ZADO-1210 file (C-alpha; in nm, 4 decimals, padded with zeros to 6 digits):
<atoms>
<atom x="08.6986" y="-23.2064" z="-04.6386" code="MET" pos="1"/>
<atom x="09.0482" y="-23.0903" z="-04.6066" code="GLY" pos="2"/>
<atom x="09.1427" y="-22.7317" z="-04.6444" code="GLY" pos="3"/>
<atom x="09.4820" y="-22.5874" z="-04.6840" code="THR" pos="4"/>
<atom x="09.6098" y="-22.3307" z="-04.4439" code="ALA" pos="5"/>
<atom x="09.7950" y="-22.0341" z="-04.5737" code="SER" pos="6"/>
<atom x="09.9553" y="-21.7354" z="-04.4081" code="ALA" pos="7"/>
<atom x="10.0133" y="-21.3964" z="-04.5441" code="ILE" pos="8"/>
<atom x="10.2659" y="-21.1523" z="-04.4160" code="GLU" pos="9"/>
<atom x="10.1457" y="-20.7997" z="-04.3629" code="ILE" pos="10"/>
<atom x="10.4268" y="-20.5519" z="-04.3995" code="PRO" pos="11"/>
<atom x="10.4558" y="-20.2965" z="-04.1159" code="PRO" pos="12"/>
<atom x="10.3540" y="-19.9415" z="-04.2010" code="PRO" pos="13"/>
<atom x="10.6232" y="-19.7003" z="-04.3048" code="ALA" pos="14"/>
<atom x="10.8043" y="-19.5462" z="-04.0098" code="GLY" pos="15"/>
<atom x="10.7007" y="-19.8193" z="-03.7668" code="SER" pos="16"/>
<atom x="11.0631" y="-19.9209" z="-03.7105" code="ASN" pos="17"/>
<atom x="11.1384" y="-19.5735" z="-03.5840" code="ALA" pos="18"/>
<atom x="10.8337" y="-19.5911" z="-03.3569" code="LEU" pos="19"/>
<atom x="10.9337" y="-19.9347" z="-03.2255" code="ALA" pos="20"/>
<atom x="11.2829" y="-19.7980" z="-03.1621" code="GLY" pos="21"/>
<atom x="11.1397" y="-19.5066" z="-02.9655" code="GLN" pos="22"/>
<atom x="10.9237" y="-19.7407" z="-02.7596" code="VAL" pos="23"/>
<atom x="11.2236" y="-19.9629" z="-02.6854" code="ARG" pos="24"/>
<atom x="11.4332" y="-19.6566" z="-02.5971" code="ASP" pos="25"/>
<atom x="11.1619" y="-19.5346" z="-02.3622" code="GLY" pos="26"/>
<atom x="11.1297" y="-19.8744" z="-02.1989" code="GLU" pos="27"/>
<atom x="11.5065" y="-19.9006" z="-02.1586" code="LEU" pos="28"/>
<atom x="11.5203" y="-19.5507" z="-02.0099" code="ARG" pos="29"/>
<atom x="11.2392" y="-19.6360" z="-01.7658" code="ALA" pos="30"/>
<atom x="11.4098" y="-19.9599" z="-01.6679" code="LEU" pos="31"/>
<atom x="11.7442" y="-19.7837" z="-01.6217" code="ARG" pos="32"/>
<atom x="11.5773" y="-19.5172" z="-01.4011" code="ASN" pos="33"/>
<atom x="11.4083" y="-19.7869" z="-01.1942" code="GLN" pos="34"/>
<atom x="11.7372" y="-19.9690" z="-01.1401" code="ILE" pos="35"/>
<atom x="11.9108" y="-19.6443" z="-01.0454" code="GLN" pos="36"/>
<atom x="11.6362" y="-19.5668" z="-00.7898" code="ARG" pos="37"/>
<atom x="11.6698" y="-19.9146" z="-00.6395" code="GLN" pos="38"/>
<atom x="12.0502" y="-19.8784" z="-00.6189" code="GLN" pos="39"/>
<atom x="12.0114" y="-19.5365" z="-00.4577" code="PHE" pos="40"/>
<atom x="11.7663" y="-19.6710" z="-00.1992" code="GLN" pos="41"/>
<atom x="11.9933" y="-19.9660" z="-00.1207" code="GLN" pos="42"/>
<atom x="12.2887" y="-19.7281" z="-00.0759" code="GLN" pos="43"/>
<atom x="12.0828" y="-19.5078" z="00.1547" code="GLN" pos="44"/>
<atom x="11.9821" y="-19.8089" z="00.3615" code="GLN" pos="45"/>
<atom x="12.3437" y="-19.9257" z="00.3880" code="GLN" pos="46"/>
<atom x="12.4513" y="-19.5761" z="00.4909" code="ASP" pos="47"/>
<atom x="12.1829" y="-19.5660" z="00.7647" code="ARG" pos="48"/>
<atom x="12.2929" y="-19.9086" z="00.8986" code="VAL" pos="49"/>
<atom x="12.6537" y="-19.7908" z="00.9034" code="GLN" pos="50"/>
<atom x="12.5589" y="-19.4643" z="01.0801" code="ASP" pos="51"/>
<atom x="12.3707" y="-19.6612" z="01.3465" code="ARG" pos="52"/>
<atom x="12.6807" y="-19.8730" z="01.4130" code="ARG" pos="53"/>
<atom x="12.9082" y="-19.5708" z="01.4394" code="ILE" pos="54"/>
<atom x="12.6894" y="-19.3513" z="01.6588" code="ALA" pos="55"/>
<atom x="12.4071" y="-19.5176" z="01.8481" code="PRO" pos="56"/>
<atom x="12.1181" y="-19.2840" z="01.9285" code="PRO" pos="57"/>
<atom x="12.1582" y="-19.0981" z="02.2584" code="PRO" pos="58"/>
<atom x="11.9428" y="-19.1984" z="02.5506" code="VAL" pos="59"/>
<atom x="11.7218" y="-18.9030" z="02.6211" code="LEU" pos="60"/>
<atom x="11.6358" y="-18.8083" z="02.9761" code="ASP" pos="61"/>
<atom x="11.2832" y="-18.6802" z="02.9454" code="VAL" pos="62"/>
<atom x="11.1450" y="-18.5063" z="03.2524" code="PRO" pos="63"/>
<atom x="10.8115" y="-18.6392" z="03.3726" code="ARG" pos="64"/>
<atom x="10.5464" y="-18.4693" z="03.5692" code="MET" pos="65"/>
<atom x="10.4633" y="-18.6176" z="03.9033" code="LYS" pos="66"/>
<atom x="10.1037" y="-18.7203" z="03.9423" code="PRO" pos="67"/>
<atom x="09.8840" y="-18.4887" z="04.1383" code="THR" pos="68"/>
<atom x="09.7667" y="-18.6752" z="04.4467" code="CYS" pos="69"/>
<atom x="09.5118" y="-18.5856" z="04.7048" code="GLN" pos="70"/>
<atom x="09.5114" y="-18.7605" z="05.0387" code="THR" pos="71"/>
<atom x="09.1709" y="-18.7908" z="05.2012" code="GLN" pos="72"/>
<atom x="09.1040" y="-18.9057" z="05.5538" code="THR" pos="73"/>
<atom x="08.8067" y="-19.1284" z="05.6325" code="TYR" pos="74"/>
<atom x="08.8046" y="-19.2120" z="06.0012" code="GLY" pos="75"/>
<atom x="09.1294" y="-19.3964" z="06.0629" code="ASN" pos="76"/>
<atom x="09.1935" y="-19.4644" z="05.6891" code="LYS" pos="77"/>
<atom x="09.3877" y="-19.2545" z="05.4403" code="TYR" pos="78"/>
<atom x="09.2925" y="-19.2710" z="05.0727" code="LEU" pos="79"/>
<atom x="09.5203" y="-19.1380" z="04.8056" code="LYS" pos="80"/>
<atom x="09.3670" y="-19.0336" z="04.4710" code="ASN" pos="81"/>
<atom x="09.6258" y="-18.9706" z="04.2023" code="CYS" pos="82"/>
<atom x="09.5734" y="-18.8462" z="03.8508" code="ARG" pos="83"/>
</atoms>
């Protein structure tokens, strides 16, 4: 039992070419924006690397509190408790 295969072509609805064009335009616009964002981020990263080479971050001298210590005497021993 052999059957024959046939194909029919369904024409696109009227105005679908305009819709497809809009979809393609939107996709192209989104892709272009994505590429521009990536380029901007890469440029920012390169600028930061260059800034680090030019001016290394300063070494900060941060004051520190000394620990509070209490010296206690037990017979002939001295114990120091610091917090």
